[in-house]
NULUMPA-666398 format. One record per atom (N, C-alpha, C, O): residue number from 1; residue in one letter; atom name; x, y, z. Coordinates in pm, whole numbers, plus 32768, in hexadecimal, padded with zeros to 4 digits. Atoms other than C-alpha are relative to their C-alpha. Example, Ala and Ser with C-alpha at 12.3 -4.5 7.8 and 13.67 -1.06 7.14 Angstrom:
{1, "a", "N", {8059, 7F89, 8000}}
{1, "a", "CA", {84CE, 7E3E, 830C}}
{1, "a", "C", {805A, 8078, 8000}}
{1, "a", "O", {80C2, 8076, 8042}}
{2, "s", "N", {7FAE, 7F89, 7FFA}}
{2, "s", "CA", {8557, 7F96, 82CA}}
{2, "s", "C", {7FB3, 806D, 8049}}
{2, "s", "O", {7FE6, 80DC, 805A}}
//
This chain:
{1, "m", "N", {8052, 7F82, 8002}}
{1, "m", "CA", {8006, 8006, 7FFE}}
{1, "m", "C", {8052, 8076, 7FFD}}
{1, "m", "O", {80A9, 8086, 8052}}
{2, "a", "N", {7FB3, 7F82, 8009}}
{2, "a", "CA", {8090, 814E, 7F96}}
{2, "a", "C", {7FD4, 8068, 8072}}
{2, "a", "O", {7F61, 806F, 809E}}
{3, "a", "N", {801D, 7F9F, 7F9C}}
{3, "a", "CA", {80AF, 8265, 8094}}
{3, "a", "C", {7FA7, 8069, 7FD9}}
{3, "a", "O", {7FA2, 807F, 7F60}}
{4, "k", "N", {805E, 7F9C, 803D}}
{4, "k", "CA", {7FB1, 8376, 807A}}
{4, "k", "C", {8052, 8077, 7FC0}}
{4, "k", "O", {80AC, 80B6, 7FF7}}
{5, "g", "N", {7FC1, 7F92, 805C}}
{5, "g", "CA", {8010, 846A, 7F62}}
{5, "g", "C", {8072, 7FC9, 7FBF}}
{5, "g", "O", {80AA, 8018, 7F73}}
{6, "v", "N", {7F88, 8035, 8040}}
{6, "v", "CA", {812C, 8387, 7EEA}}
{6, "v", "C", {7FC5, 7F91, 7F9B}}
{6, "v", "O", {7F84, 7F30, 7FC3}}
{7, "t", "N", {8029, 8073, 8067}}
{7, "t", "CA", {80E5, 82BD, 7D9D}}
{7, "t", "C", {8063, 7F94, 8003}}
{7, "t", "O", {80D2, 7FA5, 8035}}
{8, "t", "N", {7FAD, 806C, 7FFF}}
{8, "t", "CA", {8174, 816F, 7D68}}
{8, "t", "C", {807C, 8018, 7FC2}}
{8, "t", "O", {80E2, 7FF1, 7FFB}}
{9, "w", "N", {7F81, 7FE8, 803A}}
{9, "w", "CA", {8279, 81E4, 7C73}}
{9, "w", "C", {8061, 8064, 803B}}
{9, "w", "O", {80D6, 806A, 8018}}
{10, "e", "N", {7FA1, 7FA7, 7FBD}}
{10, "e", "CA", {82FD, 82F7, 7D54}}
{10, "e", "C", {8050, 7FC1, 8068}}
{10, "e", "O", {80BA, 7FF7, 8087}}
{11, "r", "N", {7FBE, 8037, 7FA1}}
{11, "r", "CA", {8365, 820B, 7E5C}}
{11, "r", "C", {8087, 7FDE, 7FDF}}
{11, "r", "O", {80E0, 8002, 802C}}
{12, "p", "N", {7F6E, 8023, 8020}}
{12, "p", "CA", {849C, 817D, 7DAA}}
{12, "p", "C", {804F, 8082, 7FEA}}
{12, "p", "O", {80C6, 8085, 8007}}
{13, "l", "N", {7FA3, 7F8A, 801B}}
{13, "l", "CA", {8505, 82E8, 7D43}}
{13, "l", "C", {8028, 8039, 808C}}
{13, "l", "O", {809A, 805F, 80A3}}
{14, "r", "N", {7FD2, 7FC7, 7F77}}
{14, "r", "CA", {84F3, 835E, 7EB5}}
{14, "r", "C", {8064, 7FA7, 8042}}
{14, "r", "O", {80B0, 7FD8, 8096}}
{15, "a", "N", {7F9B, 8059, 7FBF}}
{15, "a", "CA", {85C3, 822E, 7F19}}
{15, "a", "C", {807F, 801C, 7FBF}}
{15, "a", "O", {80E3, 802A, 8007}}
{16, "a", "N", {7F8A, 7FED, 8040}}
{16, "a", "CA", {86C2, 8269, 7E12}}
{16, "a", "C", {8047, 808C, 8018}}
{16, "a", "O", {80C1, 809A, 800E}}
{17, "f", "N", {7FC5, 7F7B, 7FDE}}
{17, "f", "CA", {86F2, 83DA, 7E6A}}
{17, "f", "C", {7FEE, 8024, 808F}}
{17, "f", "O", {7FE0, 809A, 80B0}}
{18, "s", "N", {8004, 7FE5, 7F70}}
{18, "s", "CA", {86DB, 83B8, 7FDD}}
{18, "s", "C", {8094, 8029, 8033}}
{18, "s", "O", {80FC, 8005, 7FFD}}
{19, "p", "N", {7F7D, 7FD6, 7FC6}}
{19, "p", "CA", {87E8, 8456, 80B1}}
{19, "p", "C", {8061, 7F94, 8023}}
{19, "p", "O", {80D9, 7FAB, 801E}}
{20, "t", "N", {7FA7, 8077, 7FD2}}
{20, "t", "CA", {8874, 8300, 8124}}
{20, "t", "C", {804D, 7FD5, 7F85}}
{20, "t", "O", {80C6, 7FC2, 7F8C}}
{21, "s", "N", {7FBC, 803B, 8072}}
{21, "s", "CA", {88B9, 8287, 7FBC}}
{21, "s", "C", {8057, 8073, 7FC9}}
{21, "s", "O", {80C6, 8052, 7FA0}}
{22, "s", "N", {7F9C, 7F98, 803C}}
{22, "s", "CA", {8954, 83DE, 7F44}}
{22, "s", "C", {8070, 8009, 805E}}
{22, "s", "O", {80DE, 8023, 802D}}
{23, "t", "N", {7F90, 7FF3, 7FAA}}
{23, "t", "CA", {8A2A, 83E2, 807B}}
{23, "t", "C", {8059, 7F87, 7FE4}}
{23, "t", "O", {80D2, 7F9D, 7FDF}}
{24, "a", "N", {7FB3, 8075, 8019}}
{24, "a", "CA", {8AA7, 827B, 8035}}
{24, "a", "C", {803B, 800D, 7F73}}
{24, "a", "O", {80A9, 7FD8, 7F60}}
{25, "a", "N", {7FB4, 7FE8, 8080}}
{25, "a", "CA", {8AF3, 82DF, 7EC6}}
{25, "a", "C", {805E, 8065, 8009}}
{25, "a", "O", {80C2, 805B, 7FC2}}
{26, "w", "N", {7FA0, 7F95, 7FE6}}
{26, "w", "CA", {8BA3, 8412, 7F35}}
{26, "w", "C", {8081, 7FB9, 803F}}
{26, "w", "O", {80F2, 7FD1, 8013}}
{27, "e", "N", {7F8F, 8033, 7FC0}}
{27, "e", "CA", {8C7D, 8345, 8016}}
{27, "e", "C", {8051, 7F90, 7FAB}}
{27, "e", "O", {80CA, 7F7C, 7FBC}}
{28, "i", "N", {7FC0, 805D, 8065}}
{28, "i", "CA", {8CC7, 8239, 7F0B}}
{28, "i", "C", {8055, 8055, 7FA1}}
{28, "i", "O", {80C9, 8036, 7F86}}
{29, "s", "N", {7FAE, 7FA4, 806A}}
{29, "s", "CA", {8D31, 8354, 7E10}}
{29, "s", "C", {8076, 8039, 8046}}
{29, "s", "O", {80E3, 803C, 800E}}
{30, "t", "N", {7F89, 7FC6, 7FC0}}
{30, "t", "CA", {8E0C, 83F7, 7F13}}
{30, "t", "C", {806C, 7F90, 8023}}
{30, "t", "O", {80E2, 7FB2, 8021}}
{31, "a", "N", {7F9A, 805C, 7FE7}}
{31, "a", "CA", {8EBF, 82B5, 7F6C}}
{31, "a", "C", {8048, 7FCA, 7F84}}
{31, "a", "O", {80BE, 7FA8, 7F88}}
{32, "v", "N", {7FC1, 8017, 8081}}
{32, "v", "CA", {8EF8, 8262, 7DFC}}
{32, "v", "C", {8055, 8070, 7FD3}}
{32, "v", "O", {80C4, 805D, 7FA1}}
{33, "t", "N", {7FA5, 7F98, 8031}}
{33, "t", "CA", {8F72, 83B3, 7DB1}}
{33, "t", "C", {8087, 800E, 8056}}
{33, "t", "O", {80F2, 802C, 8021}}
{34, "a", "N", {7F96, 7FF8, 7FAC}}
{34, "a", "CA", {9057, 83B4, 7EDB}}
{34, "a", "C", {806B, 7F8F, 7FD4}}
{34, "a", "O", {80E3, 7FAA, 7FD0}}
{35, "a", "N", {7FB5, 8069, 8019}}
{35, "a", "CA", {90DF, 825E, 7E75}}
{35, "a", "C", {8044, 801D, 7F75}}
{35, "a", "O", {80B9, 7FFB, 7F66}}
{36, "a", "N", {7FCE, 7FD5, 8088}}
{36, "a", "CA", {9112, 82E3, 7CFD}}
{36, "a", "C", {8067, 8061, 8012}}
{36, "a", "O", {80D3, 804E, 7FDB}}
{37, "l", "N", {7F90, 7F94, 7FD7}}
{37, "l", "CA", {91D3, 8419, 7D81}}
{37, "l", "C", {8073, 7FC7, 8037}}
{37, "l", "O", {80E3, 7FE8, 8010}}
{38, "g", "N", {7F86, 803C, 7FC5}}
{38, "g", "CA", {92AC, 8346, 7E59}}
{38, "g", "C", {8048, 7FA6, 7FA5}}
{38, "g", "O", {80C3, 7F9F, 7FA7}}
{39, "r", "N", {7FAF, 8055, 8066}}
{39, "r", "CA", {92FB, 8250, 7D46}}
{39, "r", "C", {8045, 805C, 7F9A}}
{39, "r", "O", {80B1, 803A, 7F6B}}
{40, "m", "N", {7FAE, 7F9F, 805B}}
{40, "m", "CA", {935A, 8379, 7C63}}
{40, "m", "C", {807C, 802D, 8038}}
{40, "m", "O", {80E2, 8033, 7FF3}}
{41, "d", "N", {7F86, 7FD8, 7FB7}}
{41, "d", "CA", {944E, 83F0, 7D65}}
{41, "d", "C", {8068, 7F93, 7FFD}}
{41, "d", "O", {80DE, 7FAC, 7FE5}}
{42, "r", "N", {7FA5, 8069, 8006}}
{42, "r", "CA", {94E1, 8294, 7D78}}
{42, "r", "C", {8038, 7FDF, 7F7F}}
{42, "r", "O", {80AA, 7FB1, 7F72}}
{43, "r", "N", {7FCE, 800A, 808C}}
{43, "r", "CA", {94F7, 8282, 7C02}}
{43, "r", "C", {8078, 8064, 7FED}}
{43, "r", "O", {80E7, 8042, 7FC3}}
{44, "r", "N", {7F97, 7F85, 8005}}
{44, "r", "CA", {95B9, 83D2, 7C0C}}
{44, "r", "C", {8076, 7FD0, 803E}}
{44, "r", "O", {80E1, 7FEC, 8007}}
{45, "e", "N", {7F84, 802B, 7FB2}}
{45, "e", "CA", {96AB, 8334, 7CFF}}
{45, "e", "C", {803D, 7F82, 7FBB}}
{45, "e", "O", {80AD, 7F5B, 7FDD}}
{46, "g", "N", {7FBA, 8064, 8044}}
{46, "g", "CA", {96E4, 8212, 7C12}}
{46, "g", "C", {7FD4, 7F6F, 8033}}
{46, "g", "O", {800D, 7F0A, 800A}}
{47, "e", "N", {801D, 808F, 7FC6}}
{47, "e", "CA", {9632, 80EF, 7CDA}}
{47, "e", "C", {7FA8, 7FC5, 7F98}}
{47, "e", "O", {7F50, 8009, 7F64}}
{48, "p", "N", {8057, 8041, 8059}}
{48, "p", "CA", {959A, 7FE9, 7BF6}}
{48, "p", "C", {7F89, 7FD0, 803F}}
{48, "p", "O", {7F83, 7FC0, 80B9}}
{49, "a", "N", {808B, 8029, 7FD7}}
{49, "a", "CA", {9437, 7F77, 7C0E}}
{49, "a", "C", {800C, 7F5C, 8014}}
{49, "a", "O", {8008, 7F0F, 7FB4}}
{50, "l", "N", {7FF6, 8092, 7FE5}}
{50, "l", "CA", {945C, 7E18, 7CB8}}
{50, "l", "C", {7F81, 7FC1, 800F}}
{50, "l", "O", {7F74, 7F50, 7FDF}}
{51, "g", "N", {8077, 8041, 7FE3}}
{51, "g", "CA", {92FB, 7DD4, 7D25}}
{51, "g", "C", {7F94, 801F, 7F9E}}
{51, "g", "O", {7FA4, 807C, 7F4F}}
{52, "a", "N", {8076, 7FE7, 8054}}
{52, "a", "CA", {91A9, 7DC2, 7C70}}
{52, "a", "C", {7FBF, 8091, 8014}}
{52, "a", "O", {7F8F, 80CC, 7FB3}}
{53, "v", "N", {8039, 7F83, 7FEF}}
{53, "v", "CA", {912E, 7F00, 7D08}}
{53, "v", "C", {8057, 8072, 7FC9}}
{53, "v", "O", {8024, 80D3, 7F8F}}
{54, "s", "N", {7F97, 7FA0, 803C}}
{54, "s", "CA", {9268, 7FC6, 7CA6}}
{54, "s", "C", {7FF6, 7FFF, 7F62}}
{54, "s", "O", {7FF8, 8069, 7F23}}
{55, "r", "N", {8012, 8008, 808B}}
{55, "r", "CA", {9243, 7F45, 7B3F}}
{55, "r", "C", {7F87, 803A, 7FCA}}
{55, "r", "O", {7F86, 807A, 7F60}}
{56, "f", "N", {8076, 7FC2, 8026}}
{56, "f", "CA", {90E0, 7FA5, 7B34}}
{56, "f", "C", {7FFD, 809A, 8006}}
{56, "f", "O", {7FC4, 80DF, 7FB1}}
{57, "l", "N", {7FF6, 7F74, 7FF3}}
{57, "l", "CA", {912A, 80FC, 7BB5}}
{57, "l", "C", {805C, 8044, 7F90}}
{57, "l", "O", {8041, 80B3, 7F62}}
{58, "d", "N", {7FAA, 7FD5, 806B}}
{58, "d", "CA", {9240, 8125, 7AB5}}
{58, "d", "C", {7FB2, 800C, 7F79}}
{58, "d", "O", {7FBD, 806C, 7F2D}}
{59, "a", "N", {8041, 8007, 8076}}
{59, "a", "CA", {915D, 80BB, 79A3}}
{59, "a", "C", {7F84, 806F, 7FFA}}
{59, "a", "O", {7F6F, 80B0, 7F93}}
{60, "a", "N", {8074, 7FBE, 7FFD}}
{60, "a", "CA", {9027, 8178, 7A08}}
{60, "a", "C", {8014, 8096, 8021}}
{60, "a", "O", {7FC2, 80EB, 7FFE}}
{61, "f", "N", {7FE0, 7F67, 7FDD}}
{61, "f", "CA", {90C7, 82C3, 7A90}}
{61, "f", "C", {808C, 8023, 7FDF}}
{61, "f", "O", {80DA, 803C, 803B}}
{62, "p", "N", {7F80, 7FDC, 8028}}
{62, "p", "CA", {91FC, 830F, 79C7}}
{62, "p", "C", {8013, 8093, 802B}}
{62, "p", "O", {7FB2, 80DC, 8041}}
{63, "d", "N", {7FDD, 7F86, 7FCE}}
{63, "d", "CA", {92BA, 8445, 7A2E}}
{63, "d", "C", {7FC1, 807F, 7F9A}}
{63, "d", "O", {7FA5, 80EE, 7FC9}}
{64, "h", "N", {803E, 7F8E, 8058}}
{64, "h", "CA", {9231, 851B, 78FC}}
{64, "h", "C", {7F6E, 8016, 801B}}
{64, "h", "O", {7F39, 8084, 800A}}
{65, "f", "N", {808F, 7FF3, 7FDB}}
{65, "f", "CA", {90CA, 84C7, 796A}}
{65, "f", "C", {7FF8, 804A, 8085}}
{65, "f", "O", {7FA5, 80A5, 808C}}
{66, "l", "N", {8001, 7FC5, 7F84}}
{66, "l", "CA", {910B, 8532, 7AD2}}
{66, "l", "C", {802D, 8096, 7FFC}}
{66, "l", "O", {7FF5, 80E8, 8044}}
{67, "h", "N", {7FD9, 7F77, 8005}}
{67, "h", "CA", {91C0, 8672, 7A79}}
{67, "h", "C", {7F88, 804E, 7FAE}}
{67, "h", "O", {7F72, 80C5, 7FC8}}
{68, "a", "N", {8069, 7FB1, 8040}}
{68, "a", "CA", {9098, 86CE, 798B}}
{68, "a", "C", {7F8F, 8008, 805E}}
{68, "a", "O", {7F48, 806D, 805A}}
{69, "r", "N", {8078, 8002, 7FAF}}
{69, "r", "CA", {8F94, 866D, 7A95}}
{69, "r", "C", {8023, 8065, 807D}}
{69, "r", "O", {7FCB, 80A9, 80B2}}
{70, "y", "N", {7FD3, 7FA4, 7F8A}}
{70, "y", "CA", {9054, 8732, 7BAB}}
{70, "y", "C", {806A, 8065, 7FCF}}
{70, "y", "O", {80E0, 8055, 7FED}}
{71, "p", "N", {7F9A, 7FAD, 803C}}
{71, "p", "CA", {90FC, 8850, 7AF6}}
{71, "p", "C", {8049, 8053, 8068}}
{71, "p", "O", {80B8, 807E, 804A}}
{72, "n", "N", {7FCA, 7FB8, 7F9F}}
{72, "n", "CA", {9145, 8907, 7C3B}}
{72, "n", "C", {8078, 7FC7, 8045}}
{72, "n", "O", {80BF, 800B, 808F}}
{73, "m", "N", {7F8E, 804A, 7FCF}}
{73, "m", "CA", {9244, 8802, 7C97}}
{73, "m", "C", {807B, 802D, 7FD5}}
{73, "m", "O", {80E1, 800C, 8011}}
{74, "g", "N", {7F81, 7FC2, 803C}}
{74, "g", "CA", {9342, 88BF, 7BC0}}
{74, "g", "C", {8035, 805F, 8062}}
{74, "g", "O", {80AD, 8078, 8059}}
{75, "i", "N", {7FD3, 7FAD, 7FA4}}
{75, "i", "CA", {9360, 89AA, 7CDA}}
{75, "i", "C", {807D, 7FCC, 805C}}
{75, "i", "O", {80DA, 8014, 8081}}
{76, "l", "N", {7FA1, 804D, 7FB7}}
{76, "l", "CA", {942D, 88AF, 7D99}}
{76, "l", "C", {808A, 8001, 7FB5}}
{76, "l", "O", {80F1, 8009, 7FF6}}
{77, "s", "N", {7F80, 7FF4, 8041}}
{77, "s", "CA", {9539, 88B4, 7C8F}}
{77, "s", "C", {803B, 808C, 8013}}
{77, "s", "O", {80B3, 809C, 8029}}
{78, "e", "N", {7FCD, 7F7C, 7FF9}}
{78, "e", "CA", {9553, 8A27, 7C9F}}
{78, "e", "C", {804A, 801D, 8091}}
{78, "e", "O", {809F, 8075, 809A}}
{79, "i", "N", {7FCC, 7FEB, 7F84}}
{79, "i", "CA", {95AE, 8A11, 7E10}}
{79, "i", "C", {807C, 7F8F, 801E}}
{79, "i", "O", {80B3, 7F89, 808C}}
{80, "g", "N", {7F9D, 8060, 7FF3}}
{80, "g", "CA", {96AB, 88F6, 7DDB}}
{80, "g", "C", {7FDD, 7F7E, 802B}}
{80, "g", "O", {803B, 7F32, 8041}}
{81, "w", "N", {802A, 8079, 7FCC}}
{81, "w", "CA", {95E8, 87CF, 7E4C}}
{81, "w", "C", {8002, 7F94, 7F98}}
{81, "w", "O", {801B, 7F1F, 7FB8}}
{82, "y", "N", {7FF9, 8063, 8068}}
{82, "y", "CA", {95D6, 8724, 7CFC}}
{82, "y", "C", {8055, 803C, 7F95}}
{82, "y", "O", {8076, 80B2, 7F9A}}
{83, "d", "N", {7FA8, 7FD7, 806A}}
{83, "d", "CA", {96A8, 8738, 7BC4}}
{83, "d", "C", {7FA1, 8043, 7F96}}
{83, "d", "O", {7FCF, 8072, 7F2E}}
//
């Protein structure tokens, strides 16, 4: 039985866009981004991709993609943190 004022087709939409699901998606996105940026730093240092996760991050998030996605990271090279 649908709640008063909520049609049957609206319930899945409300569940998909609930605060809980968007928070979980944000946390997953943040974790993947952090891993990709960390792997980019290790690639810069010359560390090879030994595990499956490192190989995935190298293939899915190459340096040129991350630099295009996060253009303000260039500021770090201006202060001498990166080449």
